[in-house]
C-alpha positions in Angstrom: 8.7 -2.8 24.9 9.0 -4.9 22.6 10.5 -4.3 18.5 9.1 -7.1 16.2 10.6 -7.3 12.6 9.3 -9.4 9.6 11.4 -11.0 6.9 11.2 -13.8 4.4 8.8 -12.7 2.0 8.0 -12.2 -1.6 7.1 -14.0 -5.3 6.5 -17.4 -4.9 4.7 -19.4 -7.2 1.4 -21.7 -6.1 2.1 -25.1 -5.1 5.8 -23.8 -3.3 6.3 -22.4 0.3 7.8 -19.9 1.9 9.7 -19.0 5.7 8.3 -16.2 6.9 11.3 -15.3 10.4 9.7 -12.4 12.9 12.9 -11.2 15.5 11.6 -9.7 18.3 14.0 -7.5 20.9 14.3 -7.8 24.3 14.8 -9.9 27.1 11.1 -10.7 27.7 9.7 -12.6 24.8 8.8 -15.8 25.9 6.6 -14.6 28.3 4.6 -13.4 25.0 2.2 -15.2 23.1 3.4 -14.7 18.9 0.5 -14.9 16.4 0.9 -14.1 12.4 -1.3 -12.0 10.9 -2.0 -11.2 7.3 -3.8 -8.7 5.3 -4.2 -8.7 1.4 -5.2 -5.3 -0.8 -8.4 -4.3 0.0 -9.5 -7.2 2.6 -9.7 -6.7 6.1 -6.3 -7.6 8.2 -7.0 -11.4 9.7 -6.2 -14.0 11.9 -3.3 -17.0 10.7 -1.5 -18.6 14.0 -0.4 -18.0 16.9 1.6 -20.1 19.2 2.2 -19.9 23.3 4.8 -18.5 25.3 6.8 -21.8 25.6 6.3 -22.3 22.4 3.6 -26.1 23.5 0.6 -24.5 22.2 -0.1 -23.8 18.9 -3.5 -22.0 17.2 -4.5 -21.4 13.6 -6.9 -20.5 11.1 -8.8 -22.6 9.5 -8.0 -21.3 5.9 -4.0 -22.3 6.6 -4.4 -25.3 8.8 -2.2 -28.4 7.5 -0.2 -26.1 5.9 0.8 -23.6 7.6 3.8 -24.8 11.1 4.2 -21.9 14.1 7.1 -21.9 15.5 9.7 -19.6 17.7 12.9 -20.4 19.3 13.2 -18.1 22.5 17.1 -18.6 22.2 16.7 -16.5 19.7 13.8 -14.1 20.0 12.5 -16.0 16.7 9.2 -16.2 15.5 8.8 -18.4 12.3 6.1 -19.4 10.0 6.6 -21.8 7.2 4.4 -21.8 4.1 3.3 -24.7 2.4 1.2 -25.3 -0.4 0.7 -22.2 -1.9 -2.3 -20.5 -3.2 -2.6 -17.7 -4.5 -5.2 -16.6 -2.2 -2.5 -16.3 0.8 -1.2 -13.4 -1.5 -0.6 -11.0 1.6 1.4 -8.4 4.0 2.6 -11.2 6.7 2.3 -9.2 10.1 4.2 -11.0 13.7 2.3 -9.6 16.4 2.8 -10.3 20.3 -0.4 -9.9 23.6 1.2 -11.0 26.8 -1.3 -13.1 29.0 -3.0 -16.7 28.9 -2.7 -18.4 25.1 -6.6 -17.5 24.4 -7.2 -17.6 20.7 -9.9 -15.5 21.2 -8.5 -12.7 21.8 -5.6 -13.2 19.4 -7.7 -10.4 17.4 -6.6 -7.3 15.5 -7.5 -5.1 18.2 -5.7 -6.7 21.2 -2.5 -7.6 20.5 0.3 -6.0 22.5 2.9 -5.0 19.6 3.0 -5.3 16.0 6.0 -5.8 13.1 5.8 -3.7 9.6 4.9 -6.7 7.6 6.3 -8.6 4.3 4.7 -9.0 1.5 3.5 -12.7 0.1 2.4 -12.8 -3.3 1.8 -16.2 -4.5 1.5 -16.4 -9.0 -0.9 -18.7 -10.0 
């Protein structure tokens, strides 16, 4: 069992940066690929980024590539999402999620994750 708790959300002006954190319980954190998803009001949850268990591989949605960076600290059971050059369209509830198995972005969908956090709200004002 893995429990995930996100933090770091808030209100920020467009163009600024924010870093989200996701703290995981359990001793097998490095076993899991970790992902960030987001869900804007009235829209479906969408994939944002993923990182492999070792941290050696990453993948990003085209909408955030070059602006967001995912990283992890396995010693502290934490995954991060550094978000730079934020835009109003980045406004959403951001969720972290864990999935076991190989690092294959084609499997990182909303219906394929093993564990979810409850989310943290990011609001970007124009």
